[in-house]
N, C-alpha and C positions, 0 to 999 in steps of 0.2 A: 252349728251353734257355737257361739263364743260366750264363755263364762268369765265374769269379772268379779274379783273378790277383794275386799278391804277388811281390815280388822281394827277393832278398838279393844285394847288390853288394859285392864286395871291391875296394877302391881302394888301390893301393900308394902309400904316401906318399913324396914326393920328397926323401928324405934321402940322404946320402952313405954312411951306415953302417946296419947292420941294427937291428932293434928292441931287442935285448938284448945286443949285442956290437959290437965295432969292425970287423967284416968289411964289405967293400965291397958295395954294392948294384949295381955295374956290370952291365949286361946284355950277354949274348952272349960272355962269356969262356969259356975251356976249362972243362968240367965239373969240379966239386969242387975248384976253386982258391980260392974265397972261403968257406973254412970254418975253424972253430976249435973248441976244446973246448966252448964255450958253445952254439953253434948245432948241434953234433953231439951234445949231451947227454951228454958224457963225465962220469964220476963226479967230484964235487968242484967242477965248474964252476958258477959262480953268475951269474945275469943282472944286467945293469945297464941301467936304463931310458934310452932315447934321448929326451932333452929336446926335440929338434927335432921328432921324430915327434909328441909330445904337443902341441906348439905348432901344427903343421899340422892335426892332428885337431880341435883346439879352434877354429881359424880356420874350418874347413869347417862344423863344427857350428853356429857362430854364423851363418854365411851361410845355412844351411838353416833358420834360425829355431828350432833346437832349444832345449830347456831344458838348459843346460850345468851339470853338477853339480860343485861345487867339490871334492867328495870322491867318489872311485870306487875300485873294488877289482879286482885281477886274480885270476883263478881258473885252475885246471888243468882242461882238458877232456881226458879220458882215452879214447884209442882206439888200436888197433894198426893201423899201415899201414906198408909198407916205406919210404916216403919221410918218415916221422915218427920220427926216431931216438930221441927221448926217450920215445916212446909216449904223449905227452901234448902238448897245445898250450896255451901261455899266452894267455889271452883274458880277456874280461870277461863275466860272466854276470848276476848279479842286481843288480849296482851298476855299470852302464855309465857312461861319461863324459857321455853325452847321451841325452835322450829327446824324443819329439815332433818337430815340424818338418814341412816339406812342400816339394814341388817342383812348380812350375806346369807344366802341359802344355796344348797346344792341338791338337785333332784335329777331325774332322768332327762330333764330338759337342759341340764348343764348348770354351771355355777354362775350366779348373778346376785344382785343386791335388790332387796325390796325397799323402796323409798318410804320415808316417814313424812307425814304432814306436820305433826307437832307432838309435843309432850307437855302436859300441864299438871299442876298440883291440885288436889281436891280432897275433900273428906268423903268417907263412905256413909251410906245409909245403914239403917238397922237391918234385921233379918226377920221376915215374916215366915211363919211355919203354918202351912195350910192343911186342909183335911187329909191330903195325900201323905203328909209327913207325920201326922199325929193320930192318936186314937181317941179323940175327944168329941166324937159326934158332929163333925163338920165345923168346929170352931177354928178360928185363926188366932194364933198366939204371936206376940212380937217380942223379940229379944233385942234390946238396945245396946248390948255390949259392943256390937260392931259399929254402932253409930259414932261417927267422928274419927274412925280409923284413918291414918294418913295414906293417901294413894298418889301414885303418879299414873296418869292415863296416857297411853301411847297410841296414836292414831296413824295408821298407814295410808299410803296412797293405794288406789285400787290396782295394784300391780300383780296380784296373784290370779291364777286361772284354774286351780284345782285344790281339792282337799289335801293332797300330798304336799303341795307348796305351803299351804297354811300350817300344816303339821310341822314341817321343817322350820318355818319361821318361828313358831312358838317354842320349839325345842331349843333353837339357838338363843332366843331372847331369855328363856328361863336359865339357860347355861350362863348367860352373861350376868343376870342379876344375882345369881348365887356366887359367881366368880368374884364379883365386886363386893359382896356382903351387903348389897342394897336391900335384898328381900330373900326370904326362904324359898319363894317360888312354889310353895306347896299348894297345888291346885285343889287337892282334897280338903284343905283347911281354909280355902277361900282367899289365900294370899296372892293368887293370880287367877283372874277371871277374864273371859273373852266374849265379846259380841262380834258377830259376823255380819257384814253387809255383802249381799250377793245379788247379781243380776245375770240373766241369760238372754242373749239376743241372737236372732238369725242373721243379723248384719254385722260383720266384724268391725265396720266403721262406726257403729252406733251402739251405745249401751242400752240394756233393757231397763225395766222398772226395778228399782232397788228394793230389796226385802231385807229386813234385819232379823237376826236370830239372837236372842238375849241369853246372857248368863250361862255360858258353857264352861264347865269346870274340869275338863280333862282334854288332853290332846286327841284322844280317840273320839270323844264326843264331837269335837270341832270337825274332824274329818268325816265322821258319819253324818253329821247334820248338813255339811256342805254337799256331800254326795247325794243325800236324799233330796235336798232342796233344788239342786241342779237338775235332777231327774224330774221333779214335780213341775218346775217352771218349763222345762223342755216339753213335757206332755201338754201343759196349758197352751203353749205356742202352737203345737201340732194340732190341737183340737180347736184352735181359735178362741179359747177362753181367756178372759182378761186376767192379768197379773196385778194384784193390788199392792200399792205401796203401804206396807204394814210391818208390824213387829210380830214375830212368831216365836213360839216356844218349842223346844226340842224335847220329845218324849224319849228318855233313855231306854225304856223297855221296848216300846214299839219301833223305835228307830225312825220316827216320823216327826214332821213339824206341823203345828196347828196354830191358827190365827189367835193372837192375843188382843191386839188393838191396832187402830190406824197409827201410822208413823207420825210422830210429832216433828214439827219444824222448829228452827231456832226461835222464831217469834212467839211460839207457844209457851216458851219458858220465861219470857219477859225478863231477860238478863238486864241487870244494872250493876254498877260498881258497888262492892261491899262497903257500906259506910263505916263499919266498925274496925276496918283494917286499913292501914296506910299502904301506899305502893311498896312492893317488895323490891328492895335495892340490894343487889349482890355486891359484896366487897371485891373489888378488882384484884387485889393481892391474893385473896383466898381462892378466887376462880383460877388465877394463874397457877397457884399451888396445886389445885386439883389436876390441872392439865399436866404439870411437871411430874407429879407422883402417880400418874395413871400406870397401872401394871400392864405387862404384855397381855393382850386380850386372848380369849381361848382359841379363836380361829387363827390368830396370828401364831400362837404357839403350835397349834396343830400343823400348820403349814411348815413351820420350822422343823418339827419332828420328822415330817415326811422328807423334806429337802435335805437336811443336814444329818439325820440319823438313819435314813433309809427305811423308816417304818412304813407299813401299809396304811392307806387312808383309814381303814377300819380301826387298827390299833391306835393310830394317832388321835382319832376322834374319841375313842373309848378312854384314853388316858387324860384327855383334856375336858372331859365331861364335868369334872369337879376340880377346882384349883388345888385342893389338898392332895388329890391323887396325882396330879401333874407334878407338884413339888416333891412328893414322895418318890416318884419315878426318877426325877432329875437327881435327887440326893443318892438314890441307889446306884445309878449308872456312874456317878462320880467315884464310887467305890469299886463297883464291878463293871468294867467298861465293855459291856456286851448289850447294847440297847435293844436289839431284836429279841434276845433271849429273855431279858428282864420284862419287856413289853408283853411277850407271849405268855410268860409265867403269871404276870399280874392279871392278864386278861382271861386266863383259864383257872389256874389253881387258886390264886388269891381271890378272884371274883367269886368262884364257887364257894369258898369258905365263908366269905362275907354274906353271901346269899343264904347259906345254911344258918348262920348266926343271926341274920337279920340286923346286921350292924354296918356302920361305915368303917372305912379304914382307920379313921381317927379314934373310933371307939374301941379298937383292939390294942394290944400291947406289941404288935408287930412294928419293928423299926426298919429303916432302910439298911442299917448296919447288919441286922439279923438276916434280912432277905438276901443281901449281897453275899453274906457268909454262906448261906444255904446253897445258893446257886454256884458259888465257887467250889463247894464240896462235891456237887454233882459234876461240875466241869473237870475236876481233877480226880474223879472216880473214887472219892472217899465213900460216897453213897450213890445209889442209883437214883434216877429220876423218879421211879416208882416209890422208892423209900422216902424221897423228899416230901411226898404227899402226906405221909404219916408224921413227919417231923413238923410240918408247917403249923398244925393246930397248937402244938406246944409253944411255938414262938408267939403266936397270936393271942392265945388264952392265958398262958402262964408267964410270958415274957422271958422264956428260957433262951439261952444262946444256942446256935446250931450244934456246937460241940456237946453241950449238956444234954440236949434233946436226943442226939444220936446215941450217946452213951447210955442214957436212960432206957431207950427203946431197943438197944442192942442191934442197931441197923448198919453198923460200919461195913462197907462193901468188902466182900471177899475177892481179893485179886491174886490169891495163891493158886497157881495153875494145878498143883497136885490136889488141893482140896476140891477144886472145881471138877477135876477129872473123875473124882469119886462120884459126884452127882451125875456127871455125863454118862458114865458106864451104867448107872441105874436107869437113867432115861432110855438108853439104847436097849437095855434088856426088857423094859416094860412096853416099848412101842415098836414092836417088830414090823407091823404093817407100814408105818411111816418110814422106818429105816430102809425097808426094801424099796419103797417109792423113791427115796433119795438116791439110793444106789442105782436105781433104774433111770436116773437122769432128771427127776423132779426136784430140783434143788430148792424150790420155794418152801418145801417141807421143813427145811432147816429152821425157819422162823418158828414153826410150831414146836419143834424139839427144844429150841432155846427157851421158849415160854414155859415148857414143862420143867426145864432145869431151874428156871427162876422161881417157880413154885416150890420146888424141893428145897431150894436154898432160902426160902421165905424172903425173896427179893434182895438177898445180900450179895449174890454173885455179880461180878462185873459182866454185864451183858456182852460186851465186845469180846472179852476173853472167853466167855462161855461159848460163843459162836465159833471161835477159833479152835477151842479144844474139841467140841463136837465134830467140827468139820474134819479135823485131823484123825479122830478115832473112826469116823464113818468111812473115810477114804483109805 
């Protein structure tokens, strides 16, 4: 069986106002409070194009390697749905702002690029809340706050063959939109949504019947929906049952897809040019400026970190997940030139602290200078690596310097051999069994005894010196 997958991704652009009016794009406010005659489609109301949305869409298209067209056109896509008050959506049809482009992915099948068909600008519909979402006896409520939100829709070629590949594609796309500041990419807030087109065929040379799965709002849901639909279509083919060209809904609880409606074709939407908007013509100089000022992209920086700094693919990917994290790392190694140590510490201790606080790096008071100073203290044996874990929260929460935090906590490492010898003699006296094992040739026991000494010194003893002193006394 051969599986063929293409995606359609709606990315909400990070503007303060909607696509064709001045209503706020703020998330989470009371329903139907960010509405006006334009986004409600009232008679006589005319759309006005959001220039910032066009700029952000152009920036993303350039980063994706698309061919950006200086002239594009808006069209009306006609369909009736309760959350679409105009009964049409302003979008781009046969003359989109961008075509082509690609997104790199890396899976078990290797590294390659998923080709893009097009990227176009459009407005969002509202949000219907059905009986499953509310407790109002089967009613459906409509919130028009989302109606008119600025979107860029990205359509891929059918280049993917598994849920894993689709997952990796979406992860990299979200990494890019956040990197560029084009969108928050928060799928849980609807800032990024995905439709899946999938077909399964017994003949590798021919595609099967395409089925669409609508409005998936998490990476995990996309993978689960693809995995289930792939199995369902394979069973249909094995049983000789027909596969219908249709739109299906993914049930998050059951992990299954169910039929919603037959799949529409382009002519069902009766597209025609939007009469209330002129052709969109990009300024050539501004487009050139976007290209000139494009930053290093996340996968380019990841590759550089692996090649030039010797980082593992895992560490390099982790550090380039967010642009602010990558920039923090680069500023830190400019002060403390030990990229692997900095990467390791940021990926473990700093990441753990951020997870505990539920914060991003930018939301703490930790600075590259403070982290570099802390790691330098560990490297020159002023404090132990264990003690640094107690110091880190003071740097992140209170903005203390490493020296201030170490002094406040009394964690300066003990490197006085005579002081450590006192701890060592106590450990030897209290752990006779392990001492005999060591003297009997089981030298690995020394690690246990060093650990006991570190406990006695409350983490202050120099671990290397502790091992040397214990080894000398035991022998």
